[in-house]
C-alpha positions in Angstrom: 0.0 0.0 0.0 2.8 2.4 0.9 4.5 1.7 -2.5 1.2 2.5 -4.3 0.9 5.8 -2.4 4.5 6.7 -3.3 3.8 6.0 -7.0 0.7 8.1 -7.0 2.6 11.0 -5.3 5.4 10.7 -7.8 2.9 10.7 -10.7 1.2 13.8 -9.3 4.6 15.6 -8.9 5.6 14.7 -12.5 2.2 15.8 -13.9 2.6 19.2 -12.1 6.1 19.4 -13.6 4.6 18.7 -17.0 2.0 21.4 -16.5 4.8 23.9 -15.6 6.9 23.0 -18.6 3.9 23.3 -20.8 3.1 26.7 -19.4 6.7 27.8 -20.1 6.5 26.5 -23.7 9.1 23.7 -23.0 6.9 21.1 -24.8 9.5 18.3 -25.0 10.1 18.5 -21.3 6.4 18.6 -20.7 5.8 15.4 -22.8 8.7 13.7 -21.0 7.2 14.6 -17.6 3.7 13.4 -18.5 5.1 10.2 -20.0 7.1 9.5 -16.8 4.0 10.2 -14.7 2.1 7.6 -16.7 4.8 5.1 -15.9 4.1 5.6 -12.2 0.3 5.7 -12.6 -0.9 4.4 -16.0 -4.5 5.5 -15.2 -3.7 9.2 -14.5 -6.2 11.2 -16.5 -4.4 14.5 -16.0 -1.3 13.1 -17.5 -3.1 11.8 -20.6 -4.9 15.1 -21.0 -1.8 17.2 -20.4 0.2 15.3 -22.9 -2.6 15.4 -25.3 -2.9 19.2 -25.0 0.9 19.6 -25.6 0.6 17.3 -28.7 -2.3 19.5 -29.9 -0.1 22.6 -29.5 2.6 20.9 -31.5 -0.1 20.1 -34.2 0.5 16.4 -33.6 -3.2 15.6 -34.1 -3.0 11.8 -34.0 -0.9 11.8 -30.8 -3.3 14.3 -29.2 -6.3 12.2 -30.2 -4.6 9.0 -28.9 -4.0 10.6 -25.4 -7.5 12.0 -25.2 -8.9 8.6 -26.2 -6.8 6.9 -23.5 -8.3 9.2 -20.9 -11.8 8.5 -22.2 -11.2 4.7 -22.0 -10.7 5.2 -18.3 -13.4 7.9 -17.8 -16.0 7.8 -20.7 -17.9 10.9 -19.3 -14.8 13.1 -19.0 -16.0 16.1 -20.9 -12.6 17.9 -21.0 -11.1 14.9 -22.9 -14.2 14.8 -25.2 -13.9 18.6 -26.0 -10.2 18.4 -26.6 -10.4 15.4 -28.8 -13.2 17.1 -30.7 -10.9 20.0 -31.3 -8.2 17.7 -32.6 -10.6 16.0 -34.9 -11.6 19.4 -36.4 -7.9 20.1 -37.0 -7.5 16.7 -38.7 -10.6 17.3 -40.7 -12.7 14.5 -39.1 -15.8 16.7 -38.7 -18.3 13.9 -38.0 -16.1 12.5 -35.2 -15.7 16.0 -33.8 -19.4 16.6 -33.8 -20.0 13.3 -32.1 -17.5 14.2 -29.3 -19.0 17.6 -28.8 -22.5 16.2 -28.7 -21.4 13.6 -26.1 -19.9 16.4 -24.0 -23.1 18.3 -24.2 -25.1 15.2 -23.2 -22.9 14.8 -20.1 -22.6 18.5 -19.3 -25.3 20.7 -20.9 -23.7 23.8 -19.4 -20.4 23.5 -21.3 -20.1 26.5 -23.6 -16.8 25.1 -24.9 -18.7 22.0 -26.2 -21.3 24.1 -28.0 -18.6 26.4 -29.4 -16.6 23.5 -30.7 -19.6 21.8 -32.3 -20.5 25.2 -33.8 -17.1 25.3 -35.5 -17.5 21.8 -36.8 -21.0 22.5 -38.2 -19.7 25.7 -39.8 -16.9 23.7 -41.5 -19.6 21.4 -42.9 -21.6 24.4 -44.1 -24.4 23.6 -41.7 -25.0 27.2 -40.9 -28.3 26.9 -39.1 -26.9 24.3 -36.6 -23.7 26.3 -36.3 -25.6 29.5 -35.5 -27.8 27.8 -32.9 -24.7 26.3 -31.1 -22.9 29.6 -31.3 -25.8 31.4 -29.7 -26.1 28.8 -27.0 -22.4 29.0 -26.3 -22.6 32.8 -25.9 -25.5 32.5 -23.5 -23.8 29.9 -21.4 -20.4 31.7 -21.4 -22.1 34.9 -20.3 -23.9 33.1 -17.5 -20.5 31.8 -16.4 -18.9 35.2 -16.6 -16.8 34.3 -19.6 -16.5 36.5 -22.7 -16.2 34.6 -26.0 
């Protein structure tokens, strides 16, 4: 039990280090820290999402999608991973998959303006202007209610 607690603590420390490296723009060091965190705790959602976000920033869409998918295998209702994977799918041009992820995120958290905004962008790319406008308006209302300007 003590060894498990030590591994979890190590993983958390490494994930925090990955976050700091990412914030500083040192993406290689961030990826290394997240990867090392996953060696200590292979189910650590924050490490998968953190590494996925860094891969997204590096425009490595497939790697980002892979990490967000790993997080979702462990926590299927994790809206942060769904939204981030949806954004990566948009960048890769997989608009139907993006819309599916944003729609699931909305199903799980109907107050997520980010999910509505992302789905709006995917609909717009498919030239589904009515659907896009609806989601854009819904995102604006939700963001305003949450004190966020979009």
